[in-house]
C-alpha positions in Angstrom: -17.7 30.2 25.6 -20.0 29.7 23.1 -19.9 26.4 20.3 -21.8 26.0 17.5 -24.7 25.0 15.8 -25.0 21.7 14.2 -27.3 23.4 11.4 -24.1 25.8 10.7 -21.4 23.0 10.9 -20.6 21.7 7.0 -19.7 18.1 6.4 -16.1 17.8 5.7 -15.1 16.7 2.4 -12.0 13.9 2.2 -12.3 12.9 5.3 -13.2 9.1 6.4 -14.6 8.4 8.4 -14.1 4.5 9.1 -11.7 3.7 11.7 -10.7 0.4 13.9 -11.4 -0.5 17.6 -9.7 -3.3 19.8 -12.0 -4.4 22.7 -11.4 -5.9 26.0 -13.0 -9.5 25.0 -9.5 -8.8 21.9 -12.2 -8.6 19.1 -11.3 -6.2 16.3 -14.3 -3.6 14.7 -14.5 -1.9 11.8 -16.5 0.3 12.0 -18.1 3.3 10.8 -19.0 6.5 12.6 -21.1 8.2 9.8 -25.1 8.5 10.8 -27.5 6.5 8.2 -31.2 7.9 7.5 -32.8 4.4 8.8 -35.8 3.1 5.9 -38.2 2.6 9.1 -37.9 5.0 11.3 -36.6 8.2 9.5 -34.0 9.0 12.0 -30.3 9.0 12.0 -27.9 6.0 13.2 -24.7 4.6 13.4 -24.2 1.4 10.7 -23.3 -1.7 12.3 -19.8 -2.6 12.3 -18.7 -3.5 8.4 -16.5 -6.3 10.1 -16.0 -7.8 14.1 -12.9 -10.3 13.9 -12.2 -13.0 17.4 -8.0 -13.4 16.8 -6.9 -12.3 20.5 -7.5 -14.2 23.7 -7.9 -10.9 26.1 -7.6 -7.7 25.5 -6.1 -5.2 22.6 -3.7 -3.0 23.8 -2.2 -1.8 20.5 -3.7 -0.8 18.1 -0.9 0.6 15.4 -1.0 2.0 11.6 2.3 2.1 10.2 4.9 5.2 9.5 5.5 3.8 6.2 2.1 2.0 4.8 -1.2 3.3 6.0 -3.6 0.5 5.3 -1.6 -1.6 7.2 -1.1 -1.9 10.8 -0.4 -3.5 13.9 -2.3 -5.2 16.3 -0.8 -6.9 20.2 -3.4 -8.4 22.7 -3.7 -11.2 24.6 -0.6 -13.8 23.5 -1.0 -13.2 19.8 0.3 -10.1 18.3 -1.0 -10.1 14.1 -0.9 -7.2 10.8 -4.0 -6.5 9.0 -5.0 -4.7 5.5 -7.1 -2.0 5.7 -10.0 -3.6 3.4 -9.0 -7.3 4.4 -12.3 -8.4 6.1 -11.7 -12.4 5.6 -8.6 -12.4 8.4 -5.4 -11.1 8.6 -2.4 -10.5 6.5 0.1 -12.8 9.2 -1.1 -14.5 13.2 1.9 -15.2 15.3 1.5 -18.8 17.3 0.4 -18.1 20.8 3.3 -16.8 22.9 4.2 -18.7 26.6 3.8 -15.1 28.0 1.4 -12.1 27.8 1.9 -10.1 24.5 1.6 -6.5 26.6 2.6 -3.4 23.4 3.7 -3.1 20.8 5.3 -0.5 18.2 6.4 -0.1 14.6 10.2 1.6 14.3 10.1 4.4 12.5 13.1 4.2 10.7 12.8 0.5 9.1 9.2 -0.3 7.6 9.4 -3.9 8.6 10.9 -3.6 11.8 8.2 -3.5 14.7 8.8 -4.2 18.9 7.1 -6.4 21.2 6.6 -6.5 24.7 6.1 -9.6 26.9 4.6 -9.5 30.4 8.0 -11.2 31.3 10.0 -8.2 30.4 11.6 -9.0 27.3 11.2 -7.1 24.4 11.1 -9.0 21.3 12.5 -7.3 17.9 10.4 -8.9 14.6 11.9 -8.4 10.8 9.5 -9.3 8.3 12.0 -9.5 5.4 14.5 -11.8 7.8 11.6 -14.6 9.8 8.1 -14.4 10.2 8.6 -17.2 12.7 10.2 -16.1 15.8 11.5 -13.2 16.5 14.5 -12.2 15.5 16.3 -10.9 18.4 14.4 -10.6 22.4 16.1 -8.9 25.0 15.0 -8.9 29.1 15.1 -5.3 29.9 12.5 -6.1 33.6 12.1 -8.0 35.9 8.6 -6.5 35.6 5.6 -6.5 33.6 6.7 -4.3 30.2 3.6 -1.8 29.6 4.5 0.2 27.4 7.5 1.0 24.7 7.9 4.3 22.4 10.8 4.8 20.2 12.0 8.1 19.5 14.7 9.6 17.2 16.8 12.2 18.4 18.7 12.9 15.1 19.9 11.1 12.2 22.7 9.5 14.5 20.9 8.9 17.7 17.5 6.7 17.8 16.8 5.7 21.8 13.5 3.5 22.8 11.5 3.8 26.0 10.7 1.1 28.5 8.1 1.2 31.0 6.9 -1.6 33.5 4.6 -2.2 35.7 6.5 -0.8 38.5 6.5 2.4 37.3 10.3 2.4 36.2 11.3 3.9 32.4 14.3 2.2 30.3 16.1 4.1 27.8 17.5 2.6 25.8 19.9 3.3 22.7 18.3 1.6 19.7 21.4 0.2 17.5 22.2 0.8 14.4 21.3 -2.0 12.6 18.1 -1.7 14.1 17.6 2.1 13.2 19.7 2.2 9.8 17.2 0.7 6.8 19.3 -1.1 3.9 18.5 0.1 0.5 15.5 -1.3 -1.0 13.6 -2.1 2.0 10.9 -0.3 1.6 9.9 -1.6 -1.9 11.0 -5.6 -0.6 8.5 -5.3 2.8 5.7 -3.6 -0.4 6.0 -6.8 -1.8 6.1 -9.1 1.0 3.1 -7.4 2.4 1.4 -7.6 -1.5 1.8 -11.0 -1.4 1.1 -11.8 1.7 -2.9 -10.4 0.2 -2.9 -12.5 -2.8 -2.4 -15.4 -0.8 -5.4 -14.3 1.2 -7.4 -13.8 -1.8 -6.1 -17.0 -3.3 -7.3 -19.3 0.0 -10.7 -17.1 -0.4 -11.6 -17.7 -4.1 -9.9 -22.1 -3.2 -12.3 -22.4 -0.6 -15.9 -19.9 -1.9 -14.6 -22.9 -5.0 -15.0 -25.9 -2.4 -18.2 -25.2 -0.7 -19.8 -24.5 -4.6 -18.6 -27.7 -5.4 -19.8 -29.5 -2.6 -23.5 -27.7 -3.0 -23.0 -28.8 -6.4 -22.5 -32.0 -5.0 -25.3 -32.5 -2.9 -27.4 -31.2 -5.7 -26.5 -33.9 -7.6 -27.1 -36.9 -5.3 -30.1 -35.0 -4.1 -31.8 -35.4 -7.5 -30.7 -38.8 -7.5 -32.8 -40.0 -4.9 -36.3 -38.0 -6.3 -35.5 -39.9 -9.9 -37.4 -43.0 -10.2 -35.8 -46.1 -11.3 -36.7 -48.1 -15.3 -38.7 -50.4 -14.6 -36.9 -53.4 -17.1 -39.2 -54.8 -19.7 -40.2 -57.8 -20.2 -38.2 -59.2 -22.2 -34.9 -58.0 -19.6 -37.1 -59.9 -16.9 -36.3 -63.2 -18.3 -33.1 -62.4 -20.0 -31.9 -61.8 -15.9 -34.1 -64.9 -14.9 -32.6 -67.4 -16.7 -28.7 -66.3 -16.8 -29.5 -66.6 -12.8 -30.9 -70.2 -13.7 -28.0 -70.8 -15.8 -25.0 -69.5 -12.7 -27.3 -71.7 -10.6 -27.0 -75.1 -12.3 -23.0 -74.5 -13.0 -23.0 -74.0 -9.2 -25.2 -76.9 -8.3 -22.4 -79.4 -11.0 -19.2 -78.5 -8.8 -20.4 -78.8 -6.4 -21.4 -82.3 -6.7 -18.3 -82.8 -8.3 -16.5 -82.5 -5.1 -19.4 -85.1 -3.0 -18.8 -87.3 -5.9 -22.3 -87.5 -7.4 -22.7 -86.0 -10.5 -23.2 -87.9 -13.0 -22.8 -87.4 -16.8 -26.9 -87.4 -18.1 -26.8 -89.2 -20.5 -27.4 -87.9 -24.0 -30.7 -89.1 -26.1 -30.3 -92.1 -28.8 -29.6 -90.5 -32.5 -33.7 -90.8 -34.4 -33.2 -94.1 -36.2 
């Protein structure tokens, strides 16, 4: 078999070259495999990643785009999961609290935009509904006594949907998804999208406030540094004399009060009038 020459191949148009990577250390990396020409050497080489964020304690086991909103994706790793939007590099839209048991897998529901499944090391499956609650799962079901290694939903037909669950001892469990978890109510698509867009706006607001606080702190530090560099204005001779006169009068007044308390104060004699 003979392959084509690289000189004969043309770059694909309308195809994105950027992709996500989940590492064993729990980092989420967004990179581009399109080669760039190095300024110094002139050679083609892969560019540096756009960002690398660490929000998970251990290796990332799931990195999946939403089947309904391609720019949003689910990341599972360690003891928590997160939901990201492509293009938002500051932080995830949603990051769960650390669970008591390690999370081993995750999968979006193929028929409900706001629902996804999370597998745990204790053999349980958590069902999360973004429109119901975001601090805890809407439903938790024990499937196996062993750690779950993979989950996969499958649409049989419009009236039946199955969920395949595999565990660490090699057992495959086939579950039927109930009607409430496979049937999307009216308006769920728009409601889920509105929720995700609100989270994007919240992140933008938080980032703006952080930048404002950083700039405000820099301004205050610059003003304090400028005050230290400015030399104090020396008072004039008249101001010095007035301050000394006031200090002397205050001293005489305190001396009078002190002598009065001791009973030693004597009123000064008034001078005799001139005849």
